[in-house]
N, C-alpha and C positions, 0 to 999 in steps of 0.2 A: 370557488363558486361553480366552476364548470363541472367539477365531480359531483356536486349536488344535483345540478341539472341533468347529468348523465344518469345519476341513481334514480331520479324522479321519472325520467322518460322510460327507463328500463323497468320500473315497477309501477306503471301507469294504473293498472287495476287496483293495486294496494293503495296507492294515493287516493284514488276516487273512493274506495271503501272507507278509508280513514276520514276523508272529508264529510261523508254522510254520517259516520258515527259522531264526528266532532260537532256537527250541526244539531244532531239529537241530543248529545250530551249538554251542549251549551244551552239548548232551549230548556232542558230540564234543570240545569243550574240557575238559569234565570228564574224559573218558577219557584225554586227552593229559596232563592235570595230574597225575592220581593217581600213575603211576609216576615222576614227576620231582620230587616234592615232597621237601623237606629234613626230616630227623628230628633234626638236631643244633641245639643252642642256641648259636649263634656270637656272639661279641662282638669283632669285629675292631678291632685298635687298642688295646684295653684291655690294659694291661701284664700283669696277672695271668692274663687268658685266654691271651695270647700265650705266657706261661711254661708254663702247663698244656698248651697244645697242643704246644709243643716237647718237654715231658717225655713226652707220650703218643706222639708220633711217633718219638722216639729210643729210649725205654725200654719202651713199651707199658703201663706201670702207673703209678699214682701221679697226680700232678697234681691235677686236680679231684676224683679219686676219694677217698673216704673210707676210712681204714684199718680193718680188722678186727683186734681185739685178743684173741688166745688168752691166758687166764690160768690158771697152774697153781698151785694151792694145796697145798704139800707137807705131809706129816704132821709131827706134833710130833717135834722132834729131828733132822729133815732140813733141809738148806739147799742152795741152788743151787751152793755152793761144794764139796760133796761130788763127788768125781770120777765116781762111778757116776751120781749124780743128774744132774750136769751133761751127762754122755754121753746119758742117756735123754731129757732135755729137748731136747738138740741134735737127736736123732733125730726128736722130735716135730715140731720146726719145719722140719727138713729134709723130712719127709714132706708138711708143709703146702706147702712150696715146689714139690715135685714134682707134687702133686695139683692145685694151682691154676695152675701155670705162672707164678706171680707173684714178686713181690719181698718178701723177708722179712728182718727184722732182729730180733735178740733178744740176751739176755745170753750164752748159750753160744757164739755166733760173734763177739761183740764184747768181751766182758768188761767191758761198760759197767755200773757199778752203778746207773745211772739206770733200768735195766730189771728191777730187783728191789725188793722191799719187805719190811718186817717182818724185818729182819736175815737176809734170804735165803730166807724160807719162801714168799714170793710172787714168781713169776716171770711176766713177760708179754712179748710181742713185738708187732710191727706186721707185718700181712699186707696187701699190695696185690695185689688179684686180677690174673689174666692179662689179656692184651690184649683190649680190646672190639672186636667185629667191625667191620671197615671204618673203624676209627679213630674211631668215635662216642664221644661223652662220656656218662657216666652221667647220669640225670635229676637234677633239682635238688632234688626232694623226698626227705626221708628215707624209707627203706624201699624205694627204687628202686634200691639198689645191686645188687651182683653176687649177693647172697643166699649168701655163702660160709660162714655160720655152721654150717649143717648138714654141708657137706662137710668143713670144719675139724674138727668134733667127730668125725666118722666115721674120718677117716685119722689123727688125732692120739691118739685114745684108746688104740689097741693098744700105744703106746710109753710110756704113763704109767708113772712110777715107782710101786712098790707103796705103797698107801694114799694117793696123790695124787689130786686132783680137778681136772677140767678144765671151764672156763667160756669161752665166746666172747662178747665184748662189743664195743661200738662204737656209733656213732650210728645206723647202720642196724638192728643187732639190738635197739636200744632204741627204735626208731621205733614210733609208735602209728598211723601213717596209711598203711601200706603198701597198695599197689594190691591190692584184693581182687577185682578184676574189674568189678563194678557193671554197669550197663547199657551195652549197645553202642550205636553211633551210630543204626542203624536203628530200634531199639526206642525211643530217646530221641526221634527224629523222629516216630514213630507216635504217642508220647504227646502231643507238641506238636500234631500235626494233629488228634488226637481231641479234645483240649482245645479247640482252635480251632472245630471243628465244633459242640461243645456251646455254646460261648459265642455263636457267630454265630447258631445256632438260637434261643437265648434272646433275642438282640437283635432279629432280623427275623421269627422265627416264620413263615418261608416258604422256599421253595426258594432264595430270593435269598441265603440264608446260605452257599451254596456258591460264590458269585461272588468274595468276597475270597480264598477258598482257591485259586480258579482263578488269580487275579492272582499269588498267591504262587508257584504252581507254574510260571508262566511267567517271573517275575522271577528265581527262583533259577538256572535255566540261563543266563539272560542275564548274571547277575553272574559265573558261571563263565567265560564268554567274555571279559568285562572283565578277570578275574583272569589268564586266559592271555595276553592282550596285555601285562599289567603284569609277567608273569613274565620278559619279556625284559630288564627292567632291575632287578628285585628278586628275591630268593630266597624262593619260597613255601614256608612251613612247613606240615607236615602238620596242625597244629592249626587252621589256617585253613579247611582243607577240612572239618574237624569242625564248627567254629563257623558257617561261612557258612550252610548250609542251616537250622540251628536259628534263627539270628538273622534269616534272610531270611524265614521263615515269619511270625515276628512282626512285623517292620517293614512287610512288604508288606501284611499284613492290616490293620495300623494305617492305612495310607494308603487302602486300599480301603474300609475301614469308614467313614472320615469322609466320602469322597465319595459312597458309596451312601447313607449316611444323609441327607446333604444333598439328594440327588436325590429321596428319598422325601418329604422335607420340602416340597421345591418342588412336587411332585405334589399333595400334600395342600393347597397353597395355591392350586390350580386350574391349574397350568401342566402341560401335556401334551406328549407326544411329544418332538421334539428340543429344544424350548424349555426344558423341565425339565432336560435334560442341559446346555444351554449356561448356564443360571443356576447350576446346581451347580458347574460348571467356574469360573465367573467368581468364585465366593466360595471354595469348598473347594479348588479347583485352586491358587489363590495360597498358600493355607495349606500345602498339600503341598510346593510349591516352597520356601517359607521353612523349613518344617520339615525337609526333607531337607538344605537347606543348613546348618541348625543341627547336625544329626547329623554331617554331613561335617566341619564345623569342629571339633567335639569330637574326632573321629577323626584330625585332623591332628596332635594331640599325639603319637600313636603313630607317625605316619608320618615325623616328622622326627627321631625319637630314633635313635641309631646302634646299634640293637639290632635285628638282622634278624627275630627272632621278632615283636617288637612292631610292626615296620614291616609285616610281612606281615599281621598281624592288622588293622592300621589300613587297609591297602589293601583287604583283603577286606571289612571292614565298610563302607567307603566304596562299594565296587562294588555290594554288595547293596542299599545304601540308594538309590544313584542309579538302579539298575535297577528297584527297586520304585516309585520316583517316576515314571520314564519309562513303565513299563507302566500304571501307575495313570492316567496322563494321556493315554494313547493307546487302549490296548486297552479299558480299563474303560468310557469314554464309549460306545464302539461297542457293547458288550455291553449296557449299560443301554438304549441307544436301540432296539436291535433285539430284545431278549429280556427286558428288565428287568421290564416290566409283567406279562408272562405268568408269569415265575418268581415275582414277588411275590404274584400271585393264588392260586398254589398253597400256601395257608396250611397251616402245621403246627399251629397253634392260635391262638386269640384272634380278635379282631375284624378288620374290614377294615383292611388295613395303611395306606391313606390316612387313614382315620379316627383311627387310632392315632398318626399322625405330625402330625395338625392342630394338637396342642397339645403343649407341652412336658411333660416327666415331672413328674407331681404330686409325687412323693417328693422329686425333686431341687429342684423349686420351693420346697416347704416347707423343705427343708434350706438352701437359699440364703437364704431370708427369715430363717431363724433365726441364720445366720452374720452376716448384715447387722445384724440387730438387737442381737446380742451381739458386735460386731466386735472391740471393744477386749479383752474377756475372751478371745475365741477367739484373737486374735492373741498375747496373753501366754502362754496355756496351750500352744498349738502351737508357738509360737517357743521357749518355755522347754524343752520336750522336746528340740527340735532343738539348742538350745544346750548342754544337758546332754550330749547324745550327742557333740557336737562337741568339747566339753572332754575327754571320755573318749578321743576320737580322738587327742588330743595324746600319749597314752602308747602309741601303736601301736609294736609291736616288729617291725621288718623284718629283724632279723639272724637268724643261725642259731639254731635252738632250743638250749637248754642241756639237759643230761642231767636236771636236776631237774625238768623239765616233761614228760619222756618216760616210757616204760612204768614203771609202779610194781612190776611183778612179772615173772617169766620169767627165762630164762638170762642175757639181756643185763644185766638189773638185778642179778642175783646176782653176775655177773663183776665189774661196777663196784663193787658193795659190798665184795667181796674186796679189789679193788685199793685202795680208800679206806681200808679197815680196816688195810691194810698200809703206809699212809703215801704211796701213789702218788696224785698229784693227778689230778683229773678232766680236766685240760687235755690228757692224753695221747691222749684221744679225737679231738682235733682236730690232731694232729701234721701238718705240711705240709712239702712238698718245695721246695728251693731248687735251681735249675738253674745249675751253674757251667760256663761255656762253655770250649772249649779255650784254653789260654794262661794260665788263672787257676788258682792252687793251691787245690784244695778243702780241704786240711788247714788252710791259713791262714784260709780262710773259716770254717770249722767252729770253729777256735780262737777267733776273734773273737766268734762267735755265742754260744759257751758262757758267756761272761762277762756276757752281757746280762741285766739284771733281767727276771724272768718266764719265763726258759728253764729248763726242768728238765734237759734233756740234748740233745745233738746227735749224731746218728749219721752217720758218713761212712765206711762200709766200702770196701775196694778191689777187691771182687769184680766180675765182669763184669756183674752186674746193677746196679751202681752206677757203673760207668766205661764209657763208650762213645766211641770215636773222639776221644779227648782231652778229652771233656767228662766231667763228674761229677754226681752227685746228692748232696746234703746234706739230711737230714731233721731238722727242728727239732721237738722234743718240748716243748710249752710247759706251764707250770704251770697256766694258766687257760684255759678253753675259749674257742674263738674266737667264740662267740656272746655272751660277756660283755664288759663294758666293758674290764676288765683284759686279756682275751685279745686284743681288738682293739688295744689300746695295744702289747702285745708284737709283733704283727704289724707295726705301724707302725715300731717300734724296729728290727726286723730289716730292713725296707725301707730304713730310713735308714742302716743300718750297712754293708750289703753294697756292694761296688763297683758303679759303674753298669752294667757289662756283665753282672752277675749278676742272674738273674731269680727273683723270689719267686712261687711258685705256691701251690696249695692251694684247698681249697673255701672256707673262710672268707675268705681274701684276695680271691677272685674276687667273693664277695658284697659285700665292702667296696667294691671298685672299681665294682661295678655300681651300688650305692646312690649313689656319688659321681657317676657319669656320668649316670645316669637322672634323679636328683632335684636335682642341682647347679643345672641351668638351668631347673628346672621353674617356679620363681616368675615368671621372665621370660616363659617361654612362656605361662603362665597369663594374664599381663597382657596379652600380644598377642592371645590368644584372646578375652579378654573385650572388648578395644577392637573387634576385627572384629565380634564378636557384637553389641555395642552398636550400631554403625553399621547393621548389617542390621536389627535389630529396631526402631531408631528409624525407619527407613524404613517398616517394616511396620505399626507402630502409630501413626505420626505423633505421637510423644510423646518428651519428653526424659526423664521420670522412670519411666515404665513399663518400658523396657528396662533401666535401672539396677536397679530393684526385681527384675526377673526374673532378672538375673544374680546379685544378692546372695542371693536365695532359693535359686537353683540351687547356689551355692557352699555355702550353709548345709545344703542337702540332702545334698550330697557328704560334707561333714564329718560329718554325722550318720550317713551310711551306714558310713564308716569306723569311727565309734564303735560302731555295731552289730556290726561285724565284730570288734572288740576284745572285746566281751562274748561273742560266740558262739565265736570261734575262739582268742582269747588267754586269756580268762578261763574259757572252756569251759562257760558256762552253758547247759545244755539241748542241747548238740551231740550227745552220744552218743544221747540219746533221739530227736532229730530225724533225724539222718543216719546214725547208727550208726558214727560215726568219732570216735576219741579225739583231740582237739586237742593240739598240742605246744607251746602257749604262744607261738607266733610266727606272723606273717602273711607269706606269701610275698613276696620282695622285689619281684616284678613286679606284684603284685595291686593295690595302690592306684592306680598310674599307669594300669593297663588298665581298672580300674573307672571311674576318672575319665574316660577317653577315650570309654568307651561311654555312661556315664550322663549326661555333660554334654550330649551331643547328644540322647539320648532324653528327658531331663528337660526340655530346652528345647523339644522336639518337642510335648509335652503343653501346655506353657505357651503356645506359639503358638497352638494350637487354641483354648484357653480365652480368652486375652486378645484375640485377634483377633476372636472372637465378641462379646465385650464392647465392643470398639471399634466394631464394626458396629452394635450396638444403641445405643451412645451417640450415634453420628451420626444415628440415627433420632429418638431420644426426648429427648436433651439432658440425661438424668438418670443419674447414676452408679449409683444403687441399682437403677434399672431394668436398666441395663446389667449390673450383677453378677448379679442374679437370673436374667435371661434367658440370660446367658452360661453360668452353671453349670447352670441347667435344661436348656439345649439341649445342652450337651456333657458333663455329668456321667456320664451312662450310657454314652456313647461312649467317653470317656476310661477309665473304669473297665474296660470290656470290653476295649479295646485293651491296657490294662496287664495284664489277666489272661492274655491270649494270650502276651504277651512274658514274663510271670512264669513261666507253665508252660514256656516254651521253655528258660528258663535253670534253672528248678527240675529239669527233667529231666536237664540237664547235671550238676547237683550230685549226682545219684543214682549216684555212682561211688565206688569205694574209693580212688581216687587223690586225695591230700590237696590238692595244688595246684589241680587242676581244681575240686574240691568247694568250696574256698575262693573261687575267682574267681567261679564260677557262682552260689553262694549269695549272694555280695555284690552281683551284678547284680540277682538276684532280690528281695533285701531292698530294694535302692534303688528299683527299680520299685514295689514295694508301698508303700514309705514316700512315695514322690513322689505316688503316685495318691491316697493317703489324707490324710496330714498336710498336704502342700504344696498339692495342687491342690484338695482338698475344703474346706480350713479356711483355711490362711495366705494363699493368693492372694486368694480372695474378701474375706477380712477386711481385708487390707491395702489392696486397692483401694477398698474402701467407706470406709475411714478417710481415704484420700487425696483423695477427693472430685474436684472439678474439676481439681486439679493433675495428675491422672493423664494428662489429654488435652492438656496444654500443649505446643505447639510454636510458638515465635516465628518471626517472618518471616525473620529472618537465618538460623537454623538450618534452616528449611525450604528456603531457597534452597540452602544447602550440600547438603542431602540430596535435592534436586530432587523435592519433594513439596509438596502443598498445606499451607500453615500451619494451625494449630489454636490460635487465641488462647484466652486465658482467658475463660470466659463464666459468667454466673450459672446455677446449677443450675435446670432447669426442674422443676416439681412432678412427682412420680411419678404413674403412671396411677392408682394408689390408694395408701394409706399404707404398705402392705407391698410395693409392687412390682406388676408386672403380674399380673393375676389368673390367667391361663392360662399364663403364662410365655412366650407367643408373642413378646412384647416390642414389639409396634407401638405407635404413639402412640395417644392416646384417640380414640374415633370423632370424625370431623369435623375433627381436629386435623391441621395440616400439620407435617412434620418441622421441628425448629428448625434443624438443620445440613444442609448439603448432604451427601448420601450419597456419599463418596469411597472409603473403605476397604471393600472387599467381601470379607470373609474369613468363615470359618464361625464 
């Protein structure tokens, strides 16, 4: 790292010129990307997705689309079998088909008793809206459908039989989390930047607070340039362009904050000019490299999944992480060497910045000593909280929401109540299409499906909306909702029953396939990531046990985050009060894997900063308690502030009415908060203190394999004082020589 800083300072004009070129090229890359991003959620090769795509392309309706269900409640004494009533109800559904341009099936046009209830007093039908523009698929979250309930009510009401009532229900009319607008991307970005300025101002209390933000503003355009190159081989989703600047501000400020803080510390220790920059790079520079590698490893999870949206998010996150590390290791040393001191002297408040950095934070020193003193109790209590949350996480619901967890009032709920009171099962809400290709008899397929357990009825009209170019659509109306275990069993039975050439589509079917594809190989992928991470951290820390502990705590943290998500979004504790969104009892299918990919790297990011500083101090003093106190005292404030910036980045994303986005963003924000408090402030120092000399053990054979210097077991050297170093600076006692050779130089 010192060589890099020497090269940068020796070629300062070239670095400045390249920065300007990078900014201009990045702006051009963003301009080229925006009009060419994808808005579709594609899952190529997945059977249900291919079925839904075929249905949409041939018929323009159905497939992944959720049906709307107009429900007619007839007055006492009237039934759907009365000729006049049947004609009027038929006109209602014909008006619905004409107004929506969609596909409609009901009792008047089929005579199927499965579409009536309560001895004929309740009549319902299925309405699939007209073609979506450009062949796009509706959003995955409930409430993002075509919004046909108002249109259907308007056009069907004039044809109501005398004394009858009309309700429109369906999963979308029942949804509690429809997109209410929320904050747009520029506003979210401004909130994130404002929060970063406040946090940086509190940390540095000088004009130096603007330097990390400058690094972020350079890194983000650079990441767009990398994303443009990647777009030649992957499809870039619009969500990536929304996420990238918000994530980029947080991660770039993280890296810049660590390096700037270490530079100030080196100045406080008497090193001036370029030497302070070189020493900061020799320590914090290595940490930035290892941390960015840890984040990238986590994002690999998303990049290797056969889901274009997740792959796009993974590539985008990797690009902004690498760009942030690159800019922090090149432009930032130059800024610090040429203008850092002048900026730092422009104090906003407080004492001389050098004097402030000469000793570690007193608050964090006291905190670390307390954790070390009560390490066993701290580990039990903090670990217990995480274990309880992890156990709760085992009950996570990744399936479609069921109607019982949706809106408790409103027209949608009233319509469903009328249906159920009439003896019609709620499974009709998740009716799904089956595509019958040319050459296969749709009537034979429908007849076979009608006899399956869990099937309420099967619709197979012969009109042009249901038959195209020799193909046909058959709609299965199940007894149980697709989000329930019984409903999923029904779908599986349908898939097993139809001939191989017949394709089973539907919203619930696609979600079942998505879960199978995404999470089926996840344990193996997790094992591979853990192995790669272990080797990388073993080299960084020169230890066999510290990396293992880091990975285990990281996984425990991730489990706890999912548990917190279950409490917030599945149980709904405080969700309405905090975010103004009513949860629907389920967590989006993509949310856990996405949260894992982001948090695995970010959590490891912070752990690298803290443990690396502990390793550095242990190499100096030979005492684990000194190492823990100094490591926490020197990094606690920085890690907390870095976490705050990232927390605000994702918290601003959750300030939206769109349920899926709010769930994802709040999950990342909760994870960052949990990681910076319970994990890094309590569990990490407590467990390191408990493990003592075994933290630093790296035998000769393992060291040769890792190509680093060995770290044999040694007796602990006495601490500088009984409670650890008095000022948190972490040096050995006056006149004492370091017990171990200083090899690892990380912050």
